[in-house]
N, C-alpha and C positions, 0 to 999 in steps of 0.2 A: 318200495312198498311194502312188502310182507314183513319186515322190521317195523315200520309204522303202523301197520295196521295189529301187530303184536304188542307193541308199546301202547296202543291205544287200550286194547284189549284188557291189559293190566294194570294201567294207570288210569284210564279213562280221560285222560288229557287230550282235548279237543284239537291244540295244536298240532297232533300227530294225522288226524282227520284232515285238519284243513290244508296240511303240507301235501298229503297226498292226492287229494281233489286237486290243488294248486301244480301238481308237479303232473298229473296226468292230463288236465285241461291242455297245460302249456305244450305238452307233448304231442296233443290232438291238433291244436293251431298251428304248430310249427313244421312237423314232420309228415310229409307225404307217404301216404301208404305204398308199400313196395321198396321203400329206399334202403332197407336192409334184407339179409337174406332169410329165406324162408324158416329156419330153425331158430332164428333171433327173434322173427315174428310169433313164433309158437310159444316160446318162453315166455314173451311179454303177455300173450294171450292169456295163459296159465296163470302169470302171476298176478295180472289185474284182477281174473276172476277169484284167485284164491285169497287174496288182499280184500278184496271188497266182501266176501263170505266171511273172513273174520272181523273186518268192522261190523258188519251185519249183526254179530252176536251180542254187541253193546246196545243194539237199535237207533244207530245215530239216525239224525235227521240229514238226509242228503236232498238236495234243492231238484226239483224236477229238471230245471236246464243241465245240471249235471248228470242225471240218469240218462237223459235223453241224449246228450253227447258222449257219453262213455258208450253206451248202446248202440248208436249209431256209428262209431268208429268201430267198435268190436265186431259189428257186423259185416264192416267193409274190411277189415282185416281179415276175416273169418274167410269171407268170398275169395280173396287175395291170396290166402294161403292154400285154399283147396285147388285154386288154378293153378297153383305153383309149388306143388309138392314135390320133396326130392325125390328122385325116381326109384332110390332102395335104400336098404340097411338103415341104421342108428338114427339118422336125422329124420327119415320118414316116418318110423315110428314115433318119434317124439312129437313131430308135425300133427300126425293122426290121433293120436291122444289128445294133443290139445283140442282138434274138433269135435272129438268125443267129450271131453270135459266141457266145452262150449254148448254141445247139444243138450247136456242136461242142466247147464247152468242159468241159460239166458231165455227172455220170453220168445215164444215161438207162435206170432201172429194165427198163421194158417195151420195150427195145429198139426203140421207134418213132422214125423218122427225121419224125414230123408236124410237126414245130415247125420242124425244118430245110426241110421241103417248102415250107410255110407261107411262111416268111419268103425263099426264094428267089421263088417266085411274086409274092407282093407287092413284093418288091425290083424285079423286072423290069417289073410293072405300074408302078411310080414312076418307073423307068429311062425308060420310053417316054413317060409324061405331063410328067416336070419335063424333060428334056431334049429338045429340039427336033431336027428330022431333021440340023441343021445343026452339032448338038453344043453350041448355047448353051443354058443353064439358063433356065427360063422367067421367072424373076422378072428376070433382066437385070441382076443383080447381079454382078459380079466377085467378091466376097468369097462370097456363097454358092455361086456355082459351084464355087469351090475347096473350101469346106465338103463339100457333096455329093459331089463327085467322089471327095473322099479316102476316103467310104464305099463308093463303088461298085469302086473299086481294092483296097480292103480283101475286099470280097467277091472279086475276082476272083483274088488272091493266096491268099487262104484255100480257093478252090475247086482250085487249082491243085496246091497243097500236100496237101489231101485228095481228089484224084481225082474232083472233084464235078463232074457235068455241069451248065453253066448253059443258060437257054433259048437257042434260036436268035437271034442277033442282038445278044444281051447285048453281047458284046465289041466287036461296030464300033459301037454307040451309044457305050459307054465311050471308044473310041478317039478318036471324033468329039468327045468333050468335052475328051480329051486334046491335042487339036490346037489347039482353042479355048484350053485353057489355058495352051499353050504359046505363042501368038501374042499373048496378053494379055500376058506378063511382060517386064518392060524388060529392057535388057541386065544389068541389077545384081540382076535376080532379083526387082524387085517388083511388083505389079499398081496399074492405076489405080483409086481408089476411086470406084466407079460406082454408083448406086442405093443400097440402104441403108447402104454404105460410105462414103459420101461425109461 
């Protein structure tokens, strides 16, 4: 989906847009919500939203039927994900970040920011639990450190753009994680493969 969106944005070729809509619609029609793990659902929610945003840069015409279909499916996927979050660690961070992104991107008929507040609160708790005071991720894996850090940097950037307040200490803990990330990179930009990455 992201590749199709990028190609459409670069070329304007409507085949990319039609293919993405066809793939999304086909998935919605054939796959039952909850048939995959929560981290896979989280990635799909993110990728659909990101692709949709990239397509939207060219102001394409989406049918009302497709918009209704994808919004209804995303709403069901989000509800299922929220009710089936991984109890802890890096998958939970990814899943909470997906809820955060969804709360910013999708229509909110009752004007409630409950999902946004929930995701921020839970992300902060995960940040404090998963990144130690020195900024190192609890799993002691360079790979997981970078994956989890990416989500928290996404939260901070979106909060900045949306003028959202994050809990006190959020930025400081992320900054410590960034410092560690900076120091584990080699001069050519690679990281050593430690723990689950080895």
